[in-house]
C-alpha positions as CSV (number, residue, x, y, z in Angstrom):
1,M,0.0,0.0,0.0
2,T,1.3,3.5,-0.9
3,L,0.5,6.2,1.5
4,L,-0.5,9.5,0.0
5,S,1.5,11.4,2.5
6,S,4.7,9.9,1.1
7,R,4.1,11.3,-2.3
8,P,5.5,14.8,-3.1
9,S,2.9,17.4,-4.1
10,Q,3.4,20.2,-6.5
11,P,4.5,23.4,-4.8
12,V,2.1,26.3,-4.8
13,E,3.0,30.0,-4.7
14,P,2.3,31.1,-1.1
15,G,0.4,34.3,-2.1
16,L,-2.0,32.2,-4.1
17,L,-2.6,29.9,-1.1
18,S,-3.3,32.8,1.2
19,R,-5.7,34.6,-1.2
20,A,-7.5,31.3,-2.1
21,L,-8.0,30.5,1.6
22,E,-9.3,34.0,2.3
23,V,-11.7,34.2,-0.6
24,A,-13.0,30.6,-0.1
25,G,-13.6,31.3,3.5
26,R,-15.7,34.3,2.7
27,L,-17.7,32.3,0.2
28,A,-18.3,29.5,2.8
29,N,-19.6,32.1,5.3
30,D,-21.9,33.5,2.6
31,A,-23.2,29.9,1.9
32,T,-23.8,29.3,5.6
33,D,-26.0,32.3,5.8
34,V,-28.0,31.4,2.7
35,I,-28.4,27.7,3.5
36,T,-29.6,28.3,7.1
37,A,-32.0,31.1,6.0
38,T,-33.7,29.3,3.1
39,A,-34.5,25.8,4.4
40,G,-35.0,24.2,1.1
41,R,-37.4,26.6,-0.5
42,G,-37.9,26.2,-4.3
43,A,-36.9,22.6,-4.4
44,R,-37.9,20.4,-7.3
45,P,-36.8,17.0,-8.7
46,G,-33.7,17.3,-10.9
47,S,-34.5,14.2,-13.0
48,L,-37.0,11.3,-13.3
49,D,-34.2,8.8,-12.5
50,S,-34.2,9.3,-8.8
51,P,-36.7,10.7,-6.4
52,F,-33.8,12.1,-4.3
53,D,-32.1,13.9,-7.1
54,W,-33.1,17.5,-6.2
55,V,-32.3,20.9,-7.6
56,T,-33.1,23.9,-5.5
57,D,-33.0,27.7,-6.0
58,T,-30.4,27.7,-3.3
59,D,-28.0,25.5,-5.3
60,R,-28.3,27.8,-8.3
61,I,-28.0,31.0,-6.3
62,L,-24.9,29.9,-4.4
63,E,-23.2,28.5,-7.4
64,R,-23.8,31.7,-9.4
65,H,-22.5,33.8,-6.5
66,T,-19.4,31.6,-6.1
67,R,-18.7,31.8,-9.8
68,R,-19.0,35.6,-9.9
69,V,-16.6,36.1,-6.9
70,L,-14.0,33.6,-8.2
71,T,-14.0,35.0,-11.7
72,A,-13.4,38.5,-10.3
73,E,-10.8,37.5,-7.8
74,F,-9.0,34.8,-9.9
75,P,-9.4,35.7,-13.5
76,G,-8.0,32.9,-15.7
77,I,-8.7,30.1,-13.2
78,P,-11.8,28.1,-14.5
79,V,-14.6,27.0,-12.3
80,V,-16.3,23.6,-12.4
81,G,-19.7,23.3,-10.6
82,E,-22.4,20.8,-10.0
83,E,-25.2,23.0,-11.4
84,F,-23.6,24.8,-14.3
85,G,-20.8,22.5,-15.4
86,A,-17.2,23.4,-16.4
87,D,-15.8,26.7,-17.7
88,L,-13.9,26.4,-21.0
89,G,-10.4,25.0,-20.6
90,A,-11.0,23.6,-17.1
91,D,-9.7,20.2,-18.2
92,V,-6.3,21.5,-19.2
93,A,-5.8,24.4,-16.8
94,E,-3.0,24.5,-14.3
95,Y,-5.6,25.2,-11.6
96,R,-9.3,24.9,-11.4
97,W,-12.0,25.6,-8.8
98,V,-14.6,23.0,-8.0
99,V,-17.8,23.8,-6.1
100,D,-20.8,21.9,-4.8
101,P,-23.2,24.6,-3.5
102,V,-25.3,22.2,-1.4
103,D,-23.8,18.7,-0.9
104,G,-26.6,16.7,0.7
105,T,-29.5,18.4,-1.1
106,A,-32.0,15.6,-0.2
107,N,-31.3,16.2,3.5
108,Y,-31.6,20.0,3.0
109,V,-35.0,19.6,1.3
110,A,-36.3,17.3,3.9
111,G,-35.1,19.5,6.8
112,V,-32.5,17.1,8.0
113,P,-29.7,19.3,9.4
114,W,-26.8,17.5,7.5
115,C,-25.5,19.2,4.4
116,A,-22.5,21.2,3.3
117,Y,-21.1,23.8,0.9
118,S,-17.9,22.5,-0.6
119,L,-15.2,24.5,-2.5
120,A,-11.7,23.6,-3.5
121,L,-8.8,24.8,-5.6
122,I,-7.2,21.9,-7.4
123,D,-4.0,21.3,-9.4
124,A,-2.5,18.1,-10.9
125,S,-1.5,16.9,-7.5
126,G,-4.9,17.2,-6.0
127,P,-6.6,19.8,-3.7
128,V,-4.5,22.9,-3.1
129,V,-7.1,24.7,-0.9
130,G,-10.3,23.3,0.5
131,V,-13.1,24.9,2.4
132,V,-16.3,23.1,3.6
133,A,-19.1,24.9,5.4
134,D,-21.2,22.8,7.9
135,P,-24.0,25.3,8.3
136,Y,-26.1,23.6,10.9
137,R,-23.2,23.1,13.3
138,A,-21.9,26.6,12.5
139,Q,-18.5,25.2,11.4
140,I,-16.2,26.2,8.6
141,Y,-13.5,23.6,7.9
142,A,-10.5,24.9,5.9
143,A,-7.2,23.5,4.7
144,A,-4.3,24.5,2.5
145,R,-1.4,22.4,1.2
146,G,1.3,22.3,3.8
147,R,-0.5,24.6,6.2
148,G,-2.7,22.1,8.1
149,A,-6.4,22.0,8.6
150,R,-8.7,24.1,10.9
151,A,-12.2,24.1,12.2
152,N,-13.4,27.6,12.9
153,G,-9.8,28.6,13.1
154,T,-8.8,25.9,15.6
155,P,-6.1,23.5,14.3
156,V,-7.3,19.9,13.5
157,R,-5.1,16.9,13.7
158,L,-6.4,13.4,13.3
159,V,-5.9,11.2,16.4
160,D,-5.3,7.7,15.2
161,R,-7.0,5.3,17.7
162,G,-5.4,2.3,16.1
163,S,-8.5,0.0,15.9
164,T,-11.8,-0.3,14.1
165,A,-13.5,-1.9,17.1
166,G,-16.0,0.5,18.5
167,A,-15.4,3.0,15.7
168,L,-17.6,4.4,13.0
169,V,-17.1,4.1,9.2
170,C,-18.9,6.4,6.8
171,T,-20.1,5.6,3.4
172,E,-22.7,7.0,0.9
173,L,-25.2,5.4,-1.4
174,A,-24.5,5.5,-5.2
175,R,-26.9,7.5,-7.4
176,S,-29.1,4.5,-8.0
177,G,-29.0,3.1,-4.4
178,P,-26.7,0.8,-2.5
179,W,-23.4,0.2,-4.4
180,P,-22.5,-3.4,-5.3
181,G,-21.4,-5.2,-2.2
182,M,-22.5,-2.5,0.2
183,G,-24.5,-4.9,2.3
184,E,-21.6,-7.2,2.6
185,F,-19.3,-4.3,3.4
186,I,-21.5,-3.4,6.3
187,E,-21.5,-7.0,7.5
188,R,-17.7,-7.1,7.3
189,A,-17.5,-3.9,9.4
190,A,-20.0,-5.3,12.0
191,A,-17.9,-8.5,12.3
192,A,-15.0,-6.2,13.2
193,H,-17.2,-4.4,15.8
194,A,-17.3,-1.2,13.7
195,G,-20.5,0.7,12.9
196,V,-21.3,2.0,9.4
197,R,-23.2,5.3,8.9
198,V,-24.8,6.6,5.7
199,L,-25.6,10.2,6.4
200,G,-26.2,11.8,3.0
201,S,-23.3,14.2,2.4
202,A,-20.0,12.9,0.9
203,A,-18.2,16.1,2.0
204,L,-19.3,15.8,5.6
205,S,-18.6,12.0,5.7
206,I,-14.9,12.7,4.8
207,A,-14.7,15.6,7.2
208,Q,-15.7,13.2,10.1
209,V,-12.5,11.3,9.5
210,A,-10.4,14.5,9.8
211,L,-12.3,15.5,12.9
212,G,-11.8,12.1,14.6
213,H,-15.5,11.3,14.7
214,A,-15.1,8.4,12.2
215,I,-12.2,6.1,11.6
216,A,-12.7,5.9,7.8
217,A,-15.0,6.9,4.9
218,V,-15.5,4.8,1.8
219,L,-17.1,6.3,-1.4
220,H,-17.6,3.8,-4.1
221,S,-18.3,6.6,-6.5
222,Y,-18.3,10.4,-6.2
223,H,-18.0,13.7,-8.0
224,E,-14.9,15.8,-7.6
225,W,-16.8,18.8,-6.5
226,D,-18.4,16.8,-3.7
227,V,-15.2,15.7,-1.9
228,A,-12.2,17.9,-2.9
229,G,-12.7,20.4,-0.1
230,S,-12.9,17.8,2.6
231,V,-10.2,15.6,1.1
232,A,-7.9,18.7,1.4
233,M,-8.8,18.8,5.1
234,A,-8.4,15.1,5.6
235,I,-4.9,15.1,4.0
236,E,-3.7,18.0,6.1
237,A,-5.2,16.4,9.3
238,G,-3.1,13.3,8.7
239,A,-5.5,10.9,7.0
240,V,-4.6,8.4,4.3
241,V,-6.3,8.7,0.9
242,L,-6.3,5.6,-1.3
243,D,-8.0,4.3,-4.4
244,R,-9.7,0.9,-4.5
245,R,-6.4,-0.8,-5.4
246,G,-4.7,0.7,-2.4
247,A,-2.6,3.2,-4.2
248,G,-2.2,6.7,-2.8
249,S,-4.2,9.2,-4.9
250,A,-5.8,12.4,-3.7
251,L,-8.8,12.2,-6.1
252,P,-8.9,8.7,-7.5
253,A,-10.8,8.2,-10.7
254,D,-13.0,5.4,-9.4
255,G,-14.0,5.6,-5.7
256,L,-11.8,6.5,-2.7
257,L,-11.0,5.5,0.9
258,V,-10.1,8.1,3.5
259,A,-8.9,6.6,6.7
260,A,-6.7,6.9,9.8
261,P,-3.4,5.4,8.8
262,S,-3.5,2.4,11.2
263,V,-6.8,1.1,9.9
264,A,-6.5,1.9,6.2
265,E,-5.4,-1.5,5.1
266,E,-8.1,-3.3,7.2
267,V,-11.0,-1.1,5.9
268,L,-9.6,-1.3,2.3
269,S,-9.7,-5.1,2.6
270,W,-13.4,-5.0,3.4
271,W,-14.0,-2.8,0.4
272,Q,-11.9,-4.9,-2.0
273,E,-13.4,-8.2,-0.9
274,T,-17.0,-7.0,-1.2
275,A,-17.2,-4.3,-3.8
276,T,-17.4,-6.8,-6.8
277,I,-20.3,-8.7,-5.2
278,G,-23.7,-8.1,-6.8
């Protein structure tokens, strides 16, 4: 297994890091105000494929606001968003912003207080800066490459408990429902005396690992904009990020595992042994 922390990351100009953190933090605070004030008004199904695929006025308003601010503050850096897609040249640019204005929209629409605003600046090595707003807990999580992670300004460092017994592991449903082998994965975790939680926000699932509330998070599939902000936080807090083969990769192409270092191999084995079932 290759640990991500052992891989060198591309250096970033310090001024860009500072400016990106400051602007992303402002946008996360704006999103907190909007999300807590709107409570899912204007929600409607986004497609006929899933009853939980929602689009809200809040998603669109926040993404438009984010794009306006980033375009003004960082001209030439394209933006990729869940609602309005990718700016021209985003696939070849040195840097790109990725934003999910409301990660956990089904929760938001239903009034379940568990959703997030996620924003990250990315380069070829992965997240450069990541900011996640957790509006209902009044928390802003922020991280920058080589500068650590913070929750409301307080430094966050993962405490590795060294065992899965008695710990929580987060995962999320795939778009169409349980991912292949998900039931068996939960059984494997239970046999190791770990609990599995499906809470409805990929960004917050990964954040729980960085914060020490969960020992690992497994996402069988994901969108970059959902997770890049919280992956930045997890890396800076000391978590391991692996693809499904066990190789270190900040944003793997096909699913990812974020875990405390001492349990990464164990949780990876549950995933590898069950993910092809069904």
